[in-house]
C-alpha positions as CSV (number, residue, x, y, z in Angstrom):
1,X,32.2,-3.1,-2.3
2,X,29.5,-0.5,-2.8
3,X,25.8,-1.3,-2.4
4,X,23.0,-0.2,-4.7
5,X,19.3,0.2,-4.1
6,X,16.7,0.9,-6.7
7,X,13.7,2.8,-5.2
8,X,10.5,3.3,-7.1
9,X,8.7,6.6,-6.3
10,X,10.8,9.7,-5.8
11,X,8.1,11.5,-3.9
12,X,8.3,12.8,-0.3
13,X,8.2,9.3,1.4
14,X,10.7,8.0,-1.1
15,X,13.2,10.8,-0.7
16,X,12.5,11.6,2.9
17,X,12.1,8.2,4.5
18,X,13.3,5.2,2.5
19,X,16.1,6.8,0.6
20,X,17.4,8.5,3.8
21,X,17.9,5.2,5.5
22,X,19.4,3.6,2.5
23,X,21.8,6.5,2.1
24,X,22.7,6.3,5.8
25,X,23.4,2.6,5.3
26,X,26.0,3.2,2.5
27,X,23.8,2.5,-0.5
28,X,23.9,4.4,-3.8
29,X,20.2,5.1,-4.3
30,X,18.8,4.9,-7.9
31,X,15.3,6.6,-7.9
32,X,12.8,5.4,-10.5
33,X,10.0,7.7,-11.4
34,X,7.8,8.8,-14.3
35,X,8.0,12.5,-13.6
36,X,10.3,14.2,-16.0
37,X,10.7,17.3,-13.8
38,X,11.5,15.2,-10.7
39,X,14.0,13.0,-12.4
40,X,15.7,16.0,-14.0
41,X,15.8,17.8,-10.6
42,X,17.4,14.8,-8.9
43,X,20.0,14.3,-11.6
44,X,20.9,18.0,-11.6
45,X,21.0,18.5,-7.8
46,X,23.9,16.7,-6.0
47,X,22.2,16.7,-2.6
48,X,19.0,17.6,-0.7
49,X,18.0,17.9,3.0
50,X,15.7,15.8,5.1
51,X,14.4,18.0,7.9
52,X,13.1,16.1,11.0
53,X,10.7,18.1,13.2
54,X,9.6,17.3,16.7
55,X,8.5,19.1,19.9
56,X,12.1,19.1,21.1
57,X,13.5,20.7,18.1
58,X,14.6,20.2,14.5
59,X,17.6,18.4,12.9
60,X,18.7,18.0,9.3
61,X,20.3,15.3,7.3
62,X,22.0,15.8,3.9
63,X,21.3,13.1,1.3
64,X,23.7,12.5,-1.6
65,X,25.1,9.6,-3.7
66,X,21.9,9.1,-5.7
67,X,20.7,9.4,-9.3
68,X,17.4,9.0,-11.1
69,X,16.0,7.1,-14.0
70,X,12.8,7.8,-15.9
71,X,11.1,4.5,-15.8
72,X,8.7,5.5,-18.6
73,X,11.4,6.6,-21.1
74,X,14.5,4.7,-20.0
75,X,13.3,1.3,-19.2
76,X,16.4,-0.5,-20.5
77,X,18.6,1.5,-18.1
78,X,16.3,0.6,-15.2
79,X,16.3,-3.1,-16.1
80,X,20.1,-3.0,-16.1
81,X,20.2,-1.3,-12.7
82,X,17.8,-3.8,-11.1
83,X,19.8,-6.7,-12.6
84,X,22.8,-5.8,-10.5
85,X,21.2,-4.0,-7.5
86,X,21.2,-5.4,-3.9
87,X,17.7,-4.1,-3.0
88,X,14.5,-2.9,-4.6
89,X,12.1,-0.8,-2.6
90,X,9.1,1.2,-3.5
91,X,6.7,3.9,-2.1
92,X,4.3,4.4,-5.1
93,X,0.9,3.7,-3.6
94,X,-0.8,0.2,-3.5
95,X,-2.6,0.9,-6.7
96,X,0.6,1.5,-8.7
97,X,2.3,-1.8,-7.8
98,X,1.0,-3.6,-10.9
99,X,2.5,-0.9,-13.1
100,X,6.1,-1.2,-11.7
101,X,6.0,-5.0,-11.6
102,X,6.9,-5.6,-15.3
103,X,10.1,-3.7,-15.3
104,X,11.2,-5.2,-11.9
105,X,10.4,-8.7,-13.4
106,X,12.6,-8.0,-16.4
107,X,15.5,-6.8,-14.1
108,X,15.2,-9.9,-11.9
109,X,15.1,-12.2,-14.9
110,X,18.5,-10.9,-16.0
111,X,20.2,-11.6,-12.7
112,X,22.6,-14.5,-12.5
113,X,21.5,-17.4,-10.2
114,X,24.9,-17.4,-8.5
115,X,24.5,-13.8,-7.3
116,X,22.9,-13.0,-4.0
117,X,19.2,-12.7,-4.6
118,X,17.9,-9.1,-4.7
119,X,15.8,-8.1,-1.7
120,X,12.4,-6.7,-2.7
121,X,10.6,-4.7,0.0
122,X,7.4,-2.6,-0.7
123,X,7.1,0.3,1.7
124,X,3.3,1.0,1.3
125,X,0.4,1.8,3.6
126,X,-1.2,-1.6,2.9
127,X,-1.2,-5.1,4.5
128,X,0.9,-7.5,2.5
129,X,2.0,-5.0,-0.1
130,X,5.2,-6.9,-1.0
131,X,3.2,-10.1,-1.5
132,X,0.9,-8.1,-3.8
133,X,3.9,-6.8,-5.7
134,X,5.4,-10.3,-5.9
135,X,2.2,-11.8,-7.3
136,X,2.3,-9.2,-10.1
137,X,6.0,-9.8,-10.8
138,X,5.5,-13.6,-10.9
139,X,2.3,-13.4,-13.1
140,X,2.6,-15.1,-16.5
141,X,2.5,-11.7,-18.2
142,X,5.7,-10.7,-16.5
143,X,7.7,-13.9,-15.7
144,X,7.6,-17.0,-17.9
145,X,6.4,-20.1,-16.1
146,X,9.7,-21.9,-16.8
147,X,11.6,-19.2,-14.9
148,X,9.5,-19.5,-11.7
149,X,11.1,-22.8,-10.4
150,X,14.4,-21.0,-9.5
151,X,13.0,-17.5,-9.2
152,X,14.0,-17.5,-5.5
153,X,17.6,-17.7,-6.5
154,X,17.3,-14.3,-8.0
155,X,14.8,-12.5,-5.7
156,X,13.5,-12.7,-2.1
157,X,10.4,-10.8,-1.1
158,X,9.7,-9.4,2.4
159,X,6.6,-7.6,3.7
160,X,7.1,-4.5,5.7
161,X,5.2,-2.0,7.9
162,X,6.3,1.7,7.8
163,X,5.2,4.5,10.1
164,X,6.2,8.1,9.7
165,X,4.1,11.2,9.1
166,X,5.2,13.1,6.0
167,X,2.8,16.1,5.6
168,X,2.3,18.1,2.5
169,X,5.4,20.1,1.7
170,X,6.1,23.7,1.1
171,X,5.8,24.2,-2.7
172,X,9.1,26.1,-2.7
173,X,11.0,23.4,-0.8
174,X,12.5,21.8,-4.0
175,X,13.8,18.3,-3.2
176,X,14.0,19.0,0.6
177,X,11.6,17.0,2.7
178,X,10.2,17.9,6.1
179,X,8.8,15.1,8.3
180,X,8.4,14.0,11.9
181,X,11.3,12.6,13.9
182,X,9.5,9.5,15.0
183,X,9.7,6.5,12.6
184,X,9.1,2.8,12.5
185,X,10.2,0.5,9.7
186,X,9.5,-3.2,10.5
187,X,10.4,-5.9,8.0
188,X,9.9,-9.7,8.2
189,X,13.2,-11.6,8.4
190,X,12.0,-15.1,7.4
191,X,12.5,-14.7,3.6
192,X,16.2,-14.0,4.2
193,X,16.8,-17.0,6.6
194,X,19.1,-18.6,4.0
195,X,20.8,-15.6,2.5
196,X,20.9,-13.1,5.4
197,X,18.9,-9.8,5.3
198,X,20.3,-6.6,3.8
199,X,21.9,-4.3,6.2
200,X,19.7,-1.2,6.3
201,X,19.9,1.2,9.2
202,X,16.6,1.8,10.9
203,X,14.9,-1.5,10.0
204,X,13.5,-3.7,12.8
205,X,13.7,-7.2,11.5
206,X,11.0,-9.5,13.0
207,X,9.8,-13.1,12.5
208,X,6.1,-12.2,12.7
209,X,5.1,-8.9,11.1
210,X,1.3,-9.2,11.5
211,X,1.1,-7.5,15.0
212,X,3.2,-4.6,13.8
213,X,1.2,-4.1,10.6
214,X,-2.2,-4.2,12.3
215,X,-1.1,-2.2,15.3
216,X,0.1,0.6,13.0
217,X,-2.8,0.4,10.5
218,X,-5.5,0.3,13.2
219,X,-3.9,2.9,15.4
220,X,-1.9,5.4,13.3
221,X,-4.0,5.2,10.1
222,X,-7.4,4.8,11.9
223,X,-6.7,7.7,14.2
224,X,-5.3,10.0,11.5
225,X,-8.1,9.3,9.1
226,X,-10.8,9.7,11.8
227,X,-9.5,13.2,12.7
228,X,-9.2,14.1,9.0
229,X,-12.7,13.0,8.0
230,X,-14.4,14.6,11.1
231,X,-12.3,17.7,10.5
232,X,-13.2,17.9,6.9
233,X,-16.9,17.5,7.6
234,X,-16.7,20.2,10.2
235,X,-14.7,22.7,8.1
236,X,-11.4,22.3,10.0
237,X,-8.4,23.3,7.9
238,X,-5.8,20.9,9.3
239,X,-5.7,17.7,11.4
240,X,-4.1,19.8,14.2
241,X,-7.1,22.1,14.0
242,X,-9.5,19.1,14.1
243,X,-7.9,17.7,17.3
244,X,-8.4,21.1,19.1
245,X,-12.1,20.3,18.9
246,X,-12.9,18.3,22.0
247,X,-15.7,16.4,20.3
248,X,-13.5,15.3,17.4
249,X,-10.7,14.4,19.8
250,X,-13.2,12.3,21.8
251,X,-14.3,10.5,18.6
252,X,-10.6,9.7,17.8
253,X,-10.1,8.3,21.3
254,X,-13.2,6.2,21.2
255,X,-12.3,4.7,17.9
256,X,-8.8,3.9,19.1
257,X,-10.3,2.4,22.3
258,X,-12.2,-0.1,20.0
259,X,-9.1,-0.9,17.9
260,X,-7.1,-1.3,21.1
261,X,-9.4,-4.0,22.3
262,X,-9.0,-5.9,19.0
263,X,-5.2,-5.5,19.0
264,X,-4.8,-6.6,22.6
265,X,-7.0,-9.7,22.2
266,X,-5.6,-10.7,18.8
267,X,-1.9,-10.1,19.2
268,X,-1.2,-10.4,22.9
269,X,0.1,-6.9,23.3
270,X,-0.6,-5.7,26.8
271,X,-3.5,-3.3,27.4
272,X,-1.2,-0.7,29.1
273,X,1.3,-0.8,26.2
274,X,-1.4,-0.4,23.5
275,X,-3.1,2.4,25.4
276,X,0.2,4.3,25.7
277,X,0.9,3.7,22.1
278,X,-2.5,5.1,21.1
279,X,-2.0,8.2,23.2
280,X,1.4,8.7,21.6
281,X,-0.2,8.4,18.2
282,X,-2.7,11.1,19.1
283,X,0.1,13.4,20.1
284,X,2.0,12.6,16.8
285,X,-0.9,13.3,14.4
286,X,-1.7,16.5,16.4
287,X,1.9,17.8,16.0
288,X,1.5,21.6,15.4
289,X,4.9,21.6,13.6
290,X,3.5,19.2,10.9
291,X,0.4,20.9,9.5
292,X,-1.5,18.5,7.3
293,X,-4.7,19.6,5.5
294,X,-7.8,17.4,6.3
295,X,-8.6,17.0,2.6
296,X,-5.1,15.7,1.9
297,X,-5.1,13.1,4.7
298,X,-8.7,12.1,3.7
299,X,-7.9,11.6,0.0
300,X,-8.5,8.1,-1.6
301,X,-11.6,7.3,0.5
302,X,-12.4,4.2,-1.6
303,X,-9.2,2.5,-0.6
304,X,-9.6,3.6,3.0
305,X,-13.1,2.2,3.2
306,X,-12.1,-1.2,1.7
307,X,-12.3,-4.5,3.5
308,X,-8.8,-4.8,5.0
309,X,-8.3,-1.1,5.7
310,X,-8.4,1.2,8.8
311,X,-12.1,1.3,9.5
312,X,-13.8,-1.8,8.0
313,X,-11.0,-4.2,8.9
314,X,-11.2,-3.7,12.7
315,X,-14.9,-2.9,12.8
316,X,-15.7,-6.2,11.0
317,X,-13.5,-8.2,13.3
318,X,-15.0,-6.6,16.4
319,X,-18.6,-7.1,15.1
320,X,-18.0,-10.8,14.5
321,X,-17.1,-11.2,18.2
322,X,-20.1,-9.1,19.2
323,X,-17.9,-6.3,20.5
324,X,-18.5,-2.6,20.3
325,X,-17.5,-0.9,17.0
326,X,-19.9,2.1,17.1
327,X,-17.1,4.7,17.1
328,X,-15.5,3.1,14.0
329,X,-18.9,3.1,12.3
330,X,-19.3,6.8,13.0
331,X,-15.9,7.4,11.6
332,X,-16.9,5.3,8.6
333,X,-19.9,7.5,8.1
334,X,-17.6,10.6,8.0
335,X,-15.4,8.8,5.4
336,X,-18.5,8.1,3.2
337,X,-19.3,11.8,3.4
338,X,-15.9,12.7,1.8
339,X,-17.3,13.1,-1.7
340,X,-16.5,15.3,-4.8
341,X,-13.4,16.8,-3.2
342,X,-11.3,18.9,-5.5
343,X,-8.2,17.1,-6.7
344,X,-9.3,13.7,-5.4
345,X,-10.6,11.3,-8.1
346,X,-11.6,8.6,-5.6
347,X,-13.9,11.0,-3.8
348,X,-15.6,11.8,-7.1
349,X,-16.0,8.1,-7.8
350,X,-17.4,7.5,-4.3
351,X,-20.1,10.2,-5.0
352,X,-21.0,8.4,-8.2
353,X,-21.2,5.0,-6.5
354,X,-23.3,6.4,-3.7
355,X,-25.7,8.1,-6.2
356,X,-26.2,5.1,-8.4
357,X,-26.4,2.1,-6.0
358,X,-28.5,0.8,-3.2
359,X,-27.0,0.8,0.3
360,X,-26.5,-3.0,0.1
361,X,-24.7,-2.6,-3.2
362,X,-22.5,0.2,-1.9
363,X,-21.4,-1.9,1.1
364,X,-20.5,-4.8,-1.2
365,X,-18.8,-2.7,-3.8
366,X,-16.9,-0.3,-1.6
367,X,-16.3,-2.2,1.6
368,X,-16.2,-5.8,0.3
369,X,-18.6,-6.9,3.0
370,X,-21.0,-9.8,2.4
371,X,-24.5,-10.1,3.8
372,X,-23.5,-13.0,6.0
373,X,-21.1,-10.8,8.0
374,X,-22.4,-9.4,11.3
375,X,-21.3,-5.9,10.4
376,X,-23.3,-5.9,7.1
377,X,-26.6,-4.4,8.5
378,X,-24.7,-1.8,10.5
379,X,-22.8,-0.6,7.4
380,X,-26.0,-0.6,5.3
381,X,-27.6,1.8,7.9
382,X,-24.5,4.0,7.7
383,X,-24.7,4.2,3.9
384,X,-28.5,4.7,4.0
385,X,-28.1,7.6,6.3
386,X,-25.5,9.3,4.2
387,X,-27.6,8.8,1.0
388,X,-30.7,10.2,2.7
389,X,-28.9,13.3,3.8
390,X,-27.7,13.8,0.2
391,X,-31.3,13.8,-1.0
392,X,-32.4,16.5,1.5
């Protein structure tokens, strides 16, 4: 019997990462997207290539057996697809989850209780993204209260951690996607204890996802963003260019030294293993075959400066234990300087917030840090310094 997966977000991560593994696992992939041009291209093109690039060479995979539905104009078709699918995944960005939740809720509500519950897995760069999506789906606006008691007979939700660098693509590449060979896709198995988890090639099913999520977020994302923000502020074109600067490379290493201490103490990963992992990440983000512009990697600074994200999350935890977080604070300063960047609305909003608020207000509004937290005065000084420089 054929398997079907509905994937929200037909962008580079959706086509190049998630759909690739679903395809390799025997699923028909139904892309859901709001872009008319992208939906039309997928429906008129029988296959596309996923090109994996590494220092040891390149290989290609051909993806087929897919179709696309415009979720804006053909909602009823999408609801029907979800009502009979085996899996729903998404890579739309954390801020878009609330917009895809209503149609997913409608599709789930139409599923019979005697069918295997659909597996819902959000593939986003955010902690607990599937929980966030589930909360939107189960909200009174999307699922009636009288349908919640047996909701788990129709759907099961599992958080995941994904790790794969997908740089900006050649504008002439069409549907083809170029990305790095390395990948990691970790999903919690607990929600499927009774039903059995879906068989998807490439997923590492684990009982406790937290160590994998924080290790990835506080190593890959912290390192990548640190290089990008320093690089942008020092007029480096790409992350690779930034890492050729010994001073920037040193800042990345110092930041990851601090997050390494947190990860080792919190999750029981050995120091040697985490140090090796951090060095591997530096090599990955500095891959010369995957050029990535510093302004692209740095986009969405408000999200990246938020409480549970790559800088403030580990820095706040270290500060509470009176441990060094000075390198993370310096990287945070570079992120606060990422303002009014062409094509990035969050950087424009950040500039407005910085111009209209006191340092204490900025720390609360942007970082979600309260005055009672030990890192609060440190962050206030960072913001004050950036604001003072803007006035000069």
